[in-house]
C-alpha positions, 0 to 999 in steps of 0.5 A: 361384701356387696351388701355391706357396700350397699348398705353404706350407700355406695352404688353397686352393680353385678356383672356375671360372666358365663365362663370358668376361671377369673373373668378380669383375665379371660373376658374382654366384656368384663375388661371393658366394664372394669376399665370404664369403672376405673376411668369414668366411675360408671358401673355397668347396668345391674344384672349385666352378663358377659358371654364365655 
């Protein structure tokens, strides 16, 4: 999916979570990145990582 979005000219970033399960429900770090993107349109730095 990221390749198709990137090919269309949209900005992308990869955020890795070092834990199990879905990070949006388990990681404050991932949640903050999601909220910042939705509220301000700012992606986290590409290659960012959140601890478990």
